[in-house]
N, CA, C and O atoms as CSV, one atom per row, in Angstrom:
chain,resi,resn,atom,element,x,y,z
A,1,UNK,N,N,15.484,5.717,-19.249
A,1,UNK,CA,C,14.173,5.259,-18.396
A,1,UNK,C,C,13.725,6.411,-17.668
A,1,UNK,O,O,14.521,7.239,-17.225
A,2,UNK,N,N,12.285,6.511,-17.505
A,2,UNK,CA,C,11.882,7.227,-16.323
A,2,UNK,C,C,11.648,6.943,-15.182
A,2,UNK,O,O,10.884,7.591,-14.467
A,3,UNK,N,N,12.394,5.725,-14.767
A,3,UNK,CA,C,12.472,5.631,-13.345
A,3,UNK,C,C,12.957,6.165,-12.527
A,3,UNK,O,O,14.172,6.262,-12.694
A,4,UNK,N,N,12.453,6.758,-11.324
A,4,UNK,CA,C,12.754,7.853,-10.374
A,4,UNK,C,C,12.237,9.018,-10.509
A,4,UNK,O,O,11.507,9.540,-9.666
A,5,UNK,N,N,12.684,9.696,-11.946
A,5,UNK,CA,C,12.108,11.132,-12.263
A,5,UNK,C,C,10.602,11.022,-12.553
A,5,UNK,O,O,9.898,11.815,-11.928
A,6,UNK,N,N,10.026,10.221,-13.345
A,6,UNK,CA,C,8.835,10.170,-13.942
A,6,UNK,C,C,8.038,9.893,-12.852
A,6,UNK,O,O,8.455,9.308,-11.852
A,7,UNK,N,N,6.384,10.470,-13.069
A,7,UNK,CA,C,5.374,10.666,-12.044
A,7,UNK,C,C,4.569,9.872,-12.726
A,7,UNK,O,O,3.415,9.889,-12.298
A,8,UNK,N,N,4.790,9.062,-13.790
A,8,UNK,CA,C,3.715,8.460,-14.707
A,8,UNK,C,C,3.746,7.156,-14.281
A,8,UNK,O,O,4.743,6.479,-14.030
A,9,UNK,N,N,2.161,6.734,-14.194
A,9,UNK,CA,C,1.749,5.565,-13.795
A,9,UNK,C,C,1.158,4.837,-14.924
A,9,UNK,O,O,0.367,5.654,-15.394
A,10,UNK,N,N,1.080,3.618,-15.723
A,10,UNK,CA,C,0.345,3.166,-16.725
A,10,UNK,C,C,-0.502,2.137,-15.945
A,10,UNK,O,O,0.155,1.228,-15.437
A,11,UNK,N,N,-1.755,2.111,-15.767
A,11,UNK,CA,C,-2.849,1.122,-15.313
A,11,UNK,C,C,-3.322,0.600,-16.348
A,11,UNK,O,O,-3.883,1.275,-17.211
A,12,UNK,N,N,-3.172,-0.661,-16.423
A,12,UNK,CA,C,-4.053,-1.784,-17.156
A,12,UNK,C,C,-5.144,-2.791,-16.511
A,12,UNK,O,O,-4.879,-3.883,-16.010
A,13,UNK,N,N,-6.185,-2.312,-16.605
A,13,UNK,CA,C,-7.238,-2.752,-15.555
A,13,UNK,C,C,-8.786,-2.607,-16.568
A,13,UNK,O,O,-9.221,-1.539,-16.998
A,14,UNK,N,N,-9.415,-3.965,-16.780
A,14,UNK,CA,C,-10.770,-3.609,-17.340
A,14,UNK,C,C,-11.835,-3.408,-16.539
A,14,UNK,O,O,-12.933,-3.140,-17.027
A,15,UNK,N,N,-11.617,-3.525,-15.060
A,15,UNK,CA,C,-12.757,-3.075,-14.482
A,15,UNK,C,C,-12.821,-1.824,-14.187
A,15,UNK,O,O,-11.848,-1.291,-13.653
A,16,UNK,N,N,-14.099,-1.022,-14.505
A,16,UNK,CA,C,-14.162,0.702,-14.403
A,16,UNK,C,C,-14.059,0.921,-12.966
A,16,UNK,O,O,-13.268,1.834,-12.726
A,17,UNK,N,N,-14.624,0.360,-11.842
A,17,UNK,CA,C,-14.797,0.966,-10.715
A,17,UNK,C,C,-13.503,0.394,-9.856
A,17,UNK,O,O,-13.355,0.903,-8.745
A,18,UNK,N,N,-12.678,-0.483,-10.212
A,18,UNK,CA,C,-11.223,-0.782,-9.769
A,18,UNK,C,C,-10.622,0.221,-10.289
A,18,UNK,O,O,-10.210,1.074,-9.503
A,19,UNK,N,N,-10.397,0.416,-11.733
A,19,UNK,CA,C,-9.697,1.611,-12.596
A,19,UNK,C,C,-9.867,3.050,-11.943
A,19,UNK,O,O,-8.949,3.746,-11.509
A,20,UNK,N,N,-11.087,3.329,-11.957
A,20,UNK,CA,C,-11.553,4.768,-11.378
A,20,UNK,C,C,-11.125,4.953,-9.905
A,20,UNK,O,O,-10.857,6.098,-9.542
A,21,UNK,N,N,-11.024,3.813,-8.914
A,21,UNK,CA,C,-10.267,3.958,-7.623
A,21,UNK,C,C,-9.017,4.241,-7.562
A,21,UNK,O,O,-8.526,5.058,-6.783
A,22,UNK,N,N,-8.346,3.502,-8.482
A,22,UNK,CA,C,-6.823,3.590,-8.691
A,22,UNK,C,C,-6.389,4.641,-8.936
A,22,UNK,O,O,-5.531,5.157,-8.220
A,23,UNK,N,N,-6.938,5.290,-10.144
A,23,UNK,CA,C,-6.824,6.227,-10.934
A,23,UNK,C,C,-7.188,7.743,-9.788
A,23,UNK,O,O,-6.463,8.725,-9.950
A,24,UNK,N,N,-7.975,7.791,-9.023
A,24,UNK,CA,C,-8.517,8.648,-8.073
A,24,UNK,C,C,-7.117,8.741,-6.694
A,24,UNK,O,O,-6.590,9.703,-6.134
A,25,UNK,N,N,-6.916,7.171,-6.565
A,25,UNK,CA,C,-6.205,7.391,-5.454
A,25,UNK,C,C,-4.795,7.988,-5.705
A,25,UNK,O,O,-4.275,8.727,-4.868
A,26,UNK,N,N,-4.218,7.674,-6.806
A,26,UNK,CA,C,-2.895,8.041,-7.175
A,26,UNK,C,C,-3.062,9.333,-7.736
A,26,UNK,O,O,-2.272,10.128,-7.226
A,27,UNK,N,N,-3.731,9.790,-8.519
A,27,UNK,CA,C,-3.813,11.014,-8.722
A,27,UNK,C,C,-3.949,11.960,-7.523
A,27,UNK,O,O,-3.328,13.020,-7.603
A,28,UNK,N,N,-4.539,11.768,-6.631
A,28,UNK,CA,C,-4.496,12.859,-5.367
A,28,UNK,C,C,-3.294,12.809,-4.639
A,28,UNK,O,O,-2.929,13.579,-3.751
A,29,UNK,N,N,-2.548,11.550,-5.231
A,29,UNK,CA,C,-1.045,11.514,-4.285
A,29,UNK,C,C,-0.105,12.499,-5.422
A,29,UNK,O,O,1.030,12.854,-5.104
A,30,UNK,N,N,-0.550,12.786,-6.408
A,30,UNK,CA,C,0.380,13.387,-7.282
A,30,UNK,C,C,0.722,12.799,-8.587
A,30,UNK,O,O,1.128,13.561,-9.465
A,31,UNK,N,N,0.622,11.671,-8.802
A,31,UNK,CA,C,0.636,10.929,-9.878
A,31,UNK,C,C,0.117,11.055,-10.989
A,31,UNK,O,O,-1.080,11.340,-10.974
A,32,UNK,N,N,0.751,10.907,-12.256
A,32,UNK,CA,C,-0.032,11.338,-13.707
A,32,UNK,C,C,-0.390,9.577,-13.943
A,32,UNK,O,O,0.485,8.712,-13.981
A,33,UNK,N,N,-1.649,9.362,-14.062
A,33,UNK,CA,C,-2.463,7.940,-14.569
A,33,UNK,C,C,-2.638,7.607,-16.020
A,33,UNK,O,O,-3.292,8.580,-16.395
A,34,UNK,N,N,-2.521,7.093,-16.731
A,34,UNK,CA,C,-2.965,6.801,-18.045
A,34,UNK,C,C,-3.631,5.065,-17.959
A,34,UNK,O,O,-3.046,3.981,-17.957
A,35,UNK,N,N,-4.643,5.316,-17.914
A,35,UNK,CA,C,-5.788,3.946,-18.036
A,35,UNK,C,C,-6.085,3.407,-19.181
A,35,UNK,O,O,-6.798,4.002,-19.988
A,36,UNK,N,N,-5.585,2.211,-19.412
A,36,UNK,CA,C,-6.186,1.334,-20.787
A,36,UNK,C,C,-6.914,0.077,-19.910
A,36,UNK,O,O,-6.530,-0.420,-18.851
A,37,UNK,N,N,-8.103,-0.256,-20.732
A,37,UNK,CA,C,-8.694,-1.315,-20.364
A,37,UNK,C,C,-8.449,-2.610,-21.577
A,37,UNK,O,O,-9.011,-3.680,-21.341
A,38,UNK,N,N,-7.870,-2.525,-22.462
A,38,UNK,CA,C,-7.589,-3.586,-23.531
A,38,UNK,C,C,-6.030,-4.058,-23.339
A,38,UNK,O,O,-5.217,-3.223,-23.734
A,39,UNK,N,N,-5.569,-5.088,-22.875
A,39,UNK,CA,C,-4.454,-5.480,-22.575
A,39,UNK,C,C,-3.410,-5.619,-24.187
A,39,UNK,O,O,-2.192,-5.796,-24.205
A,40,UNK,N,N,-4.227,-5.492,-25.284
A,40,UNK,CA,C,-3.564,-5.865,-26.397
A,40,UNK,C,C,-2.927,-4.327,-26.840
A,40,UNK,O,O,-2.076,-4.269,-27.728
A,41,UNK,N,N,-3.394,-3.139,-26.170
A,41,UNK,CA,C,-2.755,-2.143,-26.555
A,41,UNK,C,C,-1.756,-1.555,-25.300
A,41,UNK,O,O,-1.398,-0.388,-25.143
A,42,UNK,N,N,-1.414,-2.769,-24.440
A,42,UNK,CA,C,-0.628,-1.991,-23.124
A,42,UNK,C,C,0.841,-2.160,-23.910
A,42,UNK,O,O,1.486,-1.114,-23.991
A,43,UNK,N,N,1.321,-3.115,-24.380
A,43,UNK,CA,C,3.114,-3.103,-24.548
A,43,UNK,C,C,3.294,-1.759,-25.189
A,43,UNK,O,O,4.059,-0.941,-24.677
A,44,UNK,N,N,2.409,-1.406,-26.641
A,44,UNK,CA,C,3.048,-0.239,-27.114
A,44,UNK,C,C,2.577,1.047,-26.441
A,44,UNK,O,O,2.974,2.057,-27.022
A,45,UNK,N,N,1.772,1.273,-25.276
A,45,UNK,CA,C,1.276,2.141,-24.502
A,45,UNK,C,C,2.646,2.330,-23.452
A,45,UNK,O,O,3.153,3.445,-23.329
A,46,UNK,N,N,3.061,1.417,-22.887
A,46,UNK,CA,C,4.178,1.414,-22.147
A,46,UNK,C,C,5.524,1.924,-22.651
A,46,UNK,O,O,6.234,2.644,-21.949
A,47,UNK,N,N,5.866,1.531,-23.902
A,47,UNK,CA,C,6.948,2.145,-24.616
A,47,UNK,C,C,6.697,3.403,-24.886
A,47,UNK,O,O,7.658,4.145,-24.684
A,48,UNK,N,N,5.583,3.983,-25.335
A,48,UNK,CA,C,5.352,5.073,-25.475
A,48,UNK,C,C,5.438,6.171,-24.353
A,48,UNK,O,O,6.114,7.198,-24.419
A,49,UNK,N,N,4.649,5.784,-23.330
A,49,UNK,CA,C,4.721,6.720,-21.747
A,49,UNK,C,C,5.905,6.569,-21.129
A,49,UNK,O,O,6.270,7.482,-20.390
A,50,UNK,N,N,6.643,5.544,-21.276
A,50,UNK,CA,C,8.075,5.287,-20.297
A,50,UNK,C,C,7.772,5.671,-19.007
A,50,UNK,O,O,8.350,6.627,-18.489
A,51,UNK,N,N,6.642,4.813,-18.237
A,51,UNK,CA,C,6.305,5.180,-16.847
A,51,UNK,C,C,6.938,4.829,-15.998
A,51,UNK,O,O,7.750,3.950,-16.288
A,52,UNK,N,N,6.908,5.227,-14.804
A,52,UNK,CA,C,7.721,4.777,-13.300
A,52,UNK,C,C,7.437,3.654,-13.208
A,52,UNK,O,O,8.359,2.844,-13.108
A,53,UNK,N,N,5.978,3.163,-13.210
A,53,UNK,CA,C,5.297,1.767,-12.755
A,53,UNK,C,C,4.425,1.390,-13.807
A,53,UNK,O,O,4.000,2.184,-14.647
A,54,UNK,N,N,4.198,0.368,-13.770
A,54,UNK,CA,C,3.185,-0.241,-14.580
A,54,UNK,C,C,2.446,-0.881,-13.361
A,54,UNK,O,O,3.162,-1.447,-12.535
A,55,UNK,N,N,0.753,-0.850,-13.101
A,55,UNK,CA,C,-0.081,-1.536,-12.769
A,55,UNK,C,C,-0.951,-2.535,-13.665
A,55,UNK,O,O,-1.626,-2.104,-14.600
A,56,UNK,N,N,-0.905,-3.771,-13.361
A,56,UNK,CA,C,-1.396,-4.507,-14.347
A,56,UNK,C,C,-2.043,-5.619,-13.942
A,56,UNK,O,O,-1.486,-6.293,-13.076
A,57,UNK,N,N,-3.336,-6.055,-14.464
A,57,UNK,CA,C,-4.261,-6.649,-13.742
A,57,UNK,C,C,-4.016,-8.152,-14.564
A,57,UNK,O,O,-3.524,-8.145,-15.693
A,58,UNK,N,N,-4.373,-9.319,-13.944
A,58,UNK,CA,C,-4.090,-10.498,-14.114
A,58,UNK,C,C,-4.845,-10.986,-15.581
A,58,UNK,O,O,-4.362,-11.531,-16.573
A,59,UNK,N,N,-6.137,-10.582,-15.295
A,59,UNK,CA,C,-7.329,-11.141,-16.086
A,59,UNK,C,C,-7.706,-9.845,-17.008
A,59,UNK,O,O,-8.183,-8.881,-16.410
A,60,UNK,N,N,-7.591,-9.787,-17.901
A,60,UNK,CA,C,-7.727,-8.860,-19.270
A,60,UNK,C,C,-8.132,-9.592,-20.750
A,60,UNK,O,O,-7.806,-10.683,-21.217
A,61,UNK,N,N,-8.907,-8.606,-21.223
A,61,UNK,CA,C,-9.264,-8.982,-22.706
A,61,UNK,C,C,-8.213,-8.392,-23.763
A,61,UNK,O,O,-7.544,-7.387,-23.521
A,62,UNK,N,N,-8.151,-8.960,-24.701
A,62,UNK,CA,C,-7.387,-8.897,-25.617
A,62,UNK,C,C,-5.772,-9.588,-25.282
A,62,UNK,O,O,-5.208,-10.302,-26.111
A,63,UNK,N,N,-5.384,-9.366,-24.426
A,63,UNK,CA,C,-3.836,-10.321,-23.771
A,63,UNK,C,C,-4.030,-10.535,-22.434
A,63,UNK,O,O,-4.590,-9.694,-21.731
A,64,UNK,N,N,-3.636,-11.539,-22.030
A,64,UNK,CA,C,-3.589,-11.374,-20.439
A,64,UNK,C,C,-2.499,-10.983,-19.699
A,64,UNK,O,O,-1.444,-11.085,-20.326
A,65,UNK,N,N,-2.397,-10.563,-18.559
A,65,UNK,CA,C,-1.491,-10.297,-17.889
A,65,UNK,C,C,-0.303,-10.583,-18.019
A,65,UNK,O,O,0.659,-9.838,-18.203
A,66,UNK,N,N,-0.368,-11.931,-17.902
A,66,UNK,CA,C,1.291,-12.579,-17.833
A,66,UNK,C,C,1.759,-12.371,-19.069
A,66,UNK,O,O,2.959,-12.129,-19.198
A,67,UNK,N,N,0.695,-12.440,-20.490
A,67,UNK,CA,C,1.442,-11.989,-21.873
A,67,UNK,C,C,2.104,-10.677,-22.058
A,67,UNK,O,O,3.136,-10.404,-22.671
A,68,UNK,N,N,1.240,-9.882,-21.359
A,68,UNK,CA,C,1.874,-8.424,-21.518
A,68,UNK,C,C,2.849,-8.265,-20.539
A,68,UNK,O,O,3.404,-7.170,-20.622
A,69,UNK,N,N,3.320,-9.106,-19.482
A,69,UNK,CA,C,4.092,-8.868,-18.499
A,69,UNK,C,C,5.542,-9.310,-19.380
A,69,UNK,O,O,6.548,-8.604,-19.449
A,70,UNK,N,N,5.364,-10.637,-20.011
A,70,UNK,CA,C,6.367,-11.160,-20.925
A,70,UNK,C,C,7.102,-10.126,-21.832
A,70,UNK,O,O,8.304,-9.892,-21.962
A,71,UNK,N,N,5.759,-9.465,-22.546
A,71,UNK,CA,C,6.154,-8.588,-23.831
A,71,UNK,C,C,6.990,-7.307,-23.119
A,71,UNK,O,O,8.025,-6.870,-23.621
A,72,UNK,N,N,6.420,-6.785,-21.924
A,72,UNK,CA,C,7.263,-5.789,-21.384
A,72,UNK,C,C,8.952,-6.142,-20.759
A,72,UNK,O,O,9.893,-5.356,-20.867
A,73,UNK,N,N,9.008,-7.339,-20.187
A,73,UNK,CA,C,10.369,-7.729,-19.755
A,73,UNK,C,C,11.204,-7.950,-21.138
A,73,UNK,O,O,12.416,-7.769,-21.029
A,74,UNK,N,N,10.630,-8.381,-22.647
A,74,UNK,CA,C,11.291,-9.133,-23.489
A,74,UNK,C,C,11.810,-7.573,-24.320
A,74,UNK,O,O,12.793,-7.650,-25.057
A,75,UNK,N,N,11.164,-6.324,-24.166
A,75,UNK,CA,C,11.528,-5.171,-24.694
A,75,UNK,C,C,12.233,-4.579,-23.871
A,75,UNK,O,O,11.950,-4.384,-22.690
A,76,UNK,N,N,13.647,-4.102,-24.696
A,76,UNK,CA,C,14.828,-3.523,-23.780
A,76,UNK,C,C,14.268,-1.967,-23.467
A,76,UNK,O,O,15.076,-1.382,-22.746
A,77,UNK,N,N,13.163,-1.182,-23.798
A,77,UNK,CA,C,12.793,-0.092,-23.607
A,77,UNK,C,C,11.669,-0.249,-22.220
A,77,UNK,O,O,11.153,0.743,-21.707
A,78,UNK,N,N,11.470,-1.342,-21.851
A,78,UNK,CA,C,10.440,-1.579,-20.521
A,78,UNK,C,C,10.804,-2.665,-19.825
A,78,UNK,O,O,10.083,-3.105,-18.930
A,79,UNK,N,N,11.803,-3.145,-20.109
A,79,UNK,CA,C,12.531,-4.336,-19.402
A,79,UNK,C,C,12.682,-3.883,-17.972
A,79,UNK,O,O,12.257,-4.666,-17.123
A,80,UNK,N,N,13.110,-2.979,-17.646
A,80,UNK,CA,C,13.363,-2.470,-16.232
A,80,UNK,C,C,12.165,-1.654,-15.334
A,80,UNK,O,O,12.307,-1.243,-14.182
A,81,UNK,N,N,11.210,-1.561,-15.997
A,81,UNK,CA,C,9.979,-1.081,-15.341
A,81,UNK,C,C,9.324,-1.733,-14.350
A,81,UNK,O,O,8.918,-2.858,-14.644
A,82,UNK,N,N,9.093,-1.299,-13.166
A,82,UNK,CA,C,8.438,-2.094,-12.049
A,82,UNK,C,C,6.742,-2.514,-12.411
A,82,UNK,O,O,5.937,-1.622,-12.677
A,83,UNK,N,N,6.415,-3.713,-12.384
A,83,UNK,CA,C,5.130,-4.154,-12.490
A,83,UNK,C,C,4.748,-4.566,-11.247
A,83,UNK,O,O,5.324,-5.518,-10.722
A,84,UNK,N,N,3.738,-3.907,-10.624
A,84,UNK,CA,C,2.415,-4.437,-9.859
A,84,UNK,C,C,1.822,-5.227,-10.316
A,84,UNK,O,O,1.432,-4.796,-11.401
A,85,UNK,N,N,1.426,-6.351,-10.130
A,85,UNK,CA,C,0.792,-7.339,-10.733
A,85,UNK,C,C,-1.091,-7.320,-9.528
A,85,UNK,O,O,-1.062,-7.300,-8.298
A,86,UNK,N,N,-2.126,-7.330,-10.179
A,86,UNK,CA,C,-3.260,-7.047,-9.780
A,86,UNK,C,C,-3.982,-8.526,-9.884
A,86,UNK,O,O,-4.408,-8.869,-10.987
A,87,UNK,N,N,-4.137,-9.478,-8.664
A,87,UNK,CA,C,-5.076,-10.546,-8.775
A,87,UNK,C,C,-6.093,-10.761,-8.055
A,87,UNK,O,O,-6.031,-10.620,-6.834
A,88,UNK,N,N,-7.257,-11.158,-8.710
A,88,UNK,CA,C,-8.528,-11.479,-8.103
A,88,UNK,C,C,-8.198,-12.557,-7.393
A,88,UNK,O,O,-8.303,-12.437,-6.173
A,89,UNK,N,N,-7.809,-13.630,-7.840
A,89,UNK,CA,C,-7.847,-14.601,-7.131
A,89,UNK,C,C,-6.121,-15.376,-6.925
A,89,UNK,O,O,-5.464,-15.923,-7.811
A,90,UNK,N,N,-5.812,-15.215,-5.749
A,90,UNK,CA,C,-4.311,-15.580,-5.484
A,90,UNK,C,C,-3.919,-16.954,-5.656
A,90,UNK,O,O,-3.296,-17.560,-4.784
A,91,UNK,N,N,-4.304,-17.523,-6.878
A,91,UNK,CA,C,-3.886,-18.775,-7.098
A,91,UNK,C,C,-2.245,-19.046,-7.232
A,91,UNK,O,O,-1.555,-18.403,-8.023
A,92,UNK,N,N,-1.730,-20.042,-6.391
A,92,UNK,CA,C,-0.279,-19.856,-6.356
A,92,UNK,C,C,0.264,-20.111,-7.896
A,92,UNK,O,O,1.340,-19.566,-8.142
A,93,UNK,N,N,-0.274,-20.782,-8.839
A,93,UNK,CA,C,0.531,-21.328,-9.825
A,93,UNK,C,C,0.459,-19.823,-10.735
A,93,UNK,O,O,1.440,-19.408,-11.354
A,94,UNK,N,N,-0.682,-19.198,-10.704
A,94,UNK,CA,C,-0.922,-17.833,-11.360
A,94,UNK,C,C,0.429,-16.848,-10.755
A,94,UNK,O,O,1.132,-16.257,-11.575
A,95,UNK,N,N,0.636,-16.766,-9.658
A,95,UNK,CA,C,1.449,-16.007,-8.873
A,95,UNK,C,C,3.072,-16.456,-9.369
A,95,UNK,O,O,3.863,-15.667,-9.885
A,96,UNK,N,N,3.330,-17.799,-9.103
A,96,UNK,CA,C,4.300,-18.463,-9.761
A,96,UNK,C,C,4.709,-18.291,-11.025
A,96,UNK,O,O,5.922,-18.364,-11.218
A,97,UNK,N,N,3.913,-18.056,-12.045
A,97,UNK,CA,C,4.026,-17.841,-13.239
A,97,UNK,C,C,4.481,-16.426,-13.668
A,97,UNK,O,O,5.278,-16.167,-14.570
A,98,UNK,N,N,3.868,-15.604,-12.908
A,98,UNK,CA,C,4.155,-14.100,-13.103
A,98,UNK,C,C,5.491,-13.952,-12.254
A,98,UNK,O,O,6.162,-13.002,-12.655
A,99,UNK,N,N,5.985,-14.556,-11.318
A,99,UNK,CA,C,7.205,-13.961,-10.876
A,99,UNK,C,C,8.019,-14.487,-11.837
A,99,UNK,O,O,8.895,-13.747,-12.287
A,100,UNK,N,N,7.922,-15.627,-12.261
A,100,UNK,CA,C,8.938,-16.120,-13.115
A,100,UNK,C,C,9.086,-15.055,-14.400
A,100,UNK,O,O,10.195,-14.762,-14.847
A,101,UNK,N,N,7.891,-14.534,-14.920
A,101,UNK,CA,C,8.119,-13.647,-16.066
A,101,UNK,C,C,8.360,-12.161,-15.711
A,101,UNK,O,O,8.352,-11.332,-16.620
A,102,UNK,N,N,8.577,-11.782,-14.409
A,102,UNK,CA,C,9.293,-10.654,-13.991
A,102,UNK,C,C,8.617,-9.920,-13.586
A,102,UNK,O,O,8.864,-8.793,-14.016
A,103,UNK,N,N,7.347,-9.999,-12.531
A,103,UNK,CA,C,6.440,-9.300,-11.655
A,103,UNK,C,C,7.397,-8.749,-10.733
A,103,UNK,O,O,8.385,-9.397,-10.388
A,104,UNK,N,N,7.149,-7.537,-10.298
A,104,UNK,CA,C,7.767,-6.927,-9.283
A,104,UNK,C,C,6.926,-7.223,-8.077
A,104,UNK,O,O,7.707,-7.116,-7.132
A,105,UNK,N,N,6.082,-7.449,-7.751
A,105,UNK,CA,C,5.094,-7.127,-6.815
A,105,UNK,C,C,3.584,-7.737,-7.393
A,105,UNK,O,O,3.154,-7.674,-8.544
A,106,UNK,N,N,3.070,-8.224,-6.425
A,106,UNK,CA,C,1.443,-8.606,-6.284
A,106,UNK,C,C,0.424,-7.881,-5.255
A,106,UNK,O,O,0.762,-7.837,-4.072
A,107,UNK,N,N,-0.571,-7.420,-5.576
A,107,UNK,CA,C,-1.830,-7.241,-4.660
A,107,UNK,C,C,-3.141,-7.879,-4.978
A,107,UNK,O,O,-3.533,-7.932,-6.143
A,108,UNK,N,N,-3.770,-8.319,-4.075
A,108,UNK,CA,C,-4.755,-9.306,-4.249
A,108,UNK,C,C,-5.793,-8.219,-4.033
A,108,UNK,O,O,-5.744,-7.389,-3.125
A,109,UNK,N,N,-6.937,-8.326,-5.154
A,109,UNK,CA,C,-7.896,-7.557,-4.910
A,109,UNK,C,C,-9.164,-8.148,-4.148
A,109,UNK,O,O,-9.517,-9.295,-4.424
A,110,UNK,N,N,-9.823,-7.445,-3.251
A,110,UNK,CA,C,-9.909,-6.252,-3.258
A,110,UNK,C,C,-8.698,-5.813,-2.159
A,110,UNK,O,O,-8.196,-6.502,-1.272
A,111,UNK,N,N,-8.420,-4.436,-2.537
A,111,UNK,CA,C,-7.143,-3.929,-1.583
A,111,UNK,C,C,-7.746,-2.649,-0.909
A,111,UNK,O,O,-8.849,-2.119,-1.044
A,112,UNK,N,N,-6.687,-2.333,-0.157
A,112,UNK,CA,C,-7.350,-0.785,0.430
A,112,UNK,C,C,-6.676,0.118,-0.455
A,112,UNK,O,O,-6.031,-0.229,-1.444
A,113,UNK,N,N,-6.930,1.788,0.113
A,113,UNK,CA,C,-6.256,2.697,-0.568
A,113,UNK,C,C,-4.964,2.990,-0.357
A,113,UNK,O,O,-4.277,3.588,-1.185
A,114,UNK,N,N,-4.461,2.499,1.008
A,114,UNK,CA,C,-3.662,3.054,1.876
A,114,UNK,C,C,-2.460,1.738,1.010
A,114,UNK,O,O,-1.350,1.983,0.538
A,115,UNK,N,N,-3.133,0.483,1.045
A,115,UNK,CA,C,-2.211,-0.580,0.730
A,115,UNK,C,C,-1.733,-0.205,-0.783
A,115,UNK,O,O,-0.616,-0.631,-1.075
A,116,UNK,N,N,-2.499,0.609,-1.887
A,116,UNK,CA,C,-1.787,0.266,-3.172
A,116,UNK,C,C,-0.848,1.621,-2.992
A,116,UNK,O,O,0.334,1.609,-3.335
A,117,UNK,N,N,-1.361,2.561,-2.531
A,117,UNK,CA,C,-0.646,3.835,-2.123
A,117,UNK,C,C,1.103,3.373,-1.721
A,117,UNK,O,O,2.104,3.746,-2.332
A,118,UNK,N,N,1.046,2.549,-0.628
A,118,UNK,CA,C,2.419,2.042,-0.218
A,118,UNK,C,C,2.945,1.299,-1.186
A,118,UNK,O,O,4.171,1.374,-1.262
A,119,UNK,N,N,2.250,0.394,-2.181
A,119,UNK,CA,C,3.268,-0.276,-2.871
A,119,UNK,C,C,3.825,0.572,-3.944
A,119,UNK,O,O,5.015,0.552,-4.260
A,120,UNK,N,N,2.909,1.332,-4.502
A,120,UNK,CA,C,3.267,2.524,-5.660
A,120,UNK,C,C,4.452,3.334,-5.064
A,120,UNK,O,O,5.386,3.756,-5.746
A,121,UNK,N,N,4.336,3.489,-3.869
A,121,UNK,CA,C,5.306,4.575,-3.323
A,121,UNK,C,C,6.721,3.577,-3.482
A,121,UNK,O,O,7.686,3.933,-4.157
A,122,UNK,N,N,6.658,2.290,-2.746
A,122,UNK,CA,C,7.694,1.498,-2.494
A,122,UNK,C,C,8.672,1.140,-3.758
A,122,UNK,O,O,9.901,1.081,-3.757
A,123,UNK,N,N,7.783,0.925,-4.809
A,123,UNK,CA,C,7.940,0.292,-5.999
A,123,UNK,C,C,8.874,1.448,-6.849
A,123,UNK,O,O,9.839,1.164,-7.559
A,124,UNK,N,N,8.298,2.931,-6.577
A,124,UNK,CA,C,8.914,3.892,-7.454
A,124,UNK,C,C,10.032,4.590,-6.631
A,124,UNK,O,O,10.484,5.646,-7.074
A,125,UNK,N,N,10.501,4.096,-5.500
A,125,UNK,CA,C,11.044,4.598,-4.488
A,125,UNK,C,C,11.014,5.892,-4.228
A,125,UNK,O,O,11.965,6.660,-4.366
A,126,UNK,N,N,9.682,6.229,-3.762
A,126,UNK,CA,C,9.132,7.580,-3.446
A,126,UNK,C,C,7.907,7.861,-3.315
A,126,UNK,O,O,6.995,7.155,-2.885
A,127,UNK,N,N,7.891,9.137,-3.777
A,127,UNK,CA,C,6.508,10.049,-3.458
A,127,UNK,C,C,7.174,10.794,-2.222
A,127,UNK,O,O,7.936,11.759,-2.289
A,128,UNK,N,N,6.688,10.088,-0.984
A,128,UNK,CA,C,6.848,10.727,0.295
A,128,UNK,C,C,7.468,9.800,1.275
A,128,UNK,O,O,7.958,8.725,0.927
A,129,UNK,N,N,7.442,10.244,2.567
A,129,UNK,CA,C,8.167,9.622,3.865
A,129,UNK,C,C,7.404,8.371,3.994
A,129,UNK,O,O,7.968,7.374,4.445
A,130,UNK,N,N,6.273,8.341,3.666
A,130,UNK,CA,C,5.244,7.160,3.819
A,130,UNK,C,C,5.833,6.080,3.447
A,130,UNK,O,O,5.585,5.040,4.058
A,131,UNK,N,N,6.767,6.084,2.333
A,131,UNK,CA,C,7.136,4.747,1.789
A,131,UNK,C,C,8.474,3.921,2.483
A,131,UNK,O,O,8.853,2.758,2.341
A,132,UNK,N,N,9.046,5.133,3.351
A,132,UNK,CA,C,10.234,4.165,4.273
A,132,UNK,C,C,10.051,3.321,5.136
A,132,UNK,O,O,11.010,2.588,5.378
A,133,UNK,N,N,8.931,3.139,5.813
A,133,UNK,CA,C,8.751,1.887,6.749
A,133,UNK,C,C,8.108,0.580,6.045
A,133,UNK,O,O,7.837,-0.450,6.662
A,134,UNK,N,N,7.901,0.783,4.625
A,134,UNK,CA,C,7.012,-0.110,4.227
A,134,UNK,C,C,7.640,-1.233,3.292
A,134,UNK,O,O,8.105,-1.130,2.156
A,135,UNK,N,N,7.525,-2.208,4.027
A,135,UNK,CA,C,8.192,-3.749,3.688
A,135,UNK,C,C,9.540,-3.549,3.281
A,135,UNK,O,O,10.243,-4.514,2.979
C-alpha cells in the first residue's frame, strides 16, 4: 500500500470546475493528482495508481460513488485506502449508506480551499504541521 509514502491522490469527480479547483489546491500543496470523470473507470484506476487517498464524488456518470466505494473496499489492493466522499446534498441516508460502505470522511460541496486541504492532510497523516490541529 502507498499509504504514508505516496503523494498520489485519485480524484473521481465529473464537474469540471470542482475537479479543476481540487487539482489546483492539492497540486500546489505537493500532491500528484490523477483526475477521472467517469465512475466506471475508477476501481481499476485506484488499483493501478495505489493512491494515498481517493476523493470520490457521490453522484457520477457510469457508476455511483457508493458503488465505487463498495468496489474499493471489496478489493484487497484498495480496501485500506482512505476515501473522502464529496456530497452535494447532505442527505442523511446517503451519508449513512456511504459510512456503512466504508467512507473515511465526508465533505459537502461547496467547500473551502482550506477545508479540503485540511481533510486531505488529516486523512493521509500529514503533508505539513497544519494537519496537527485538525479534528
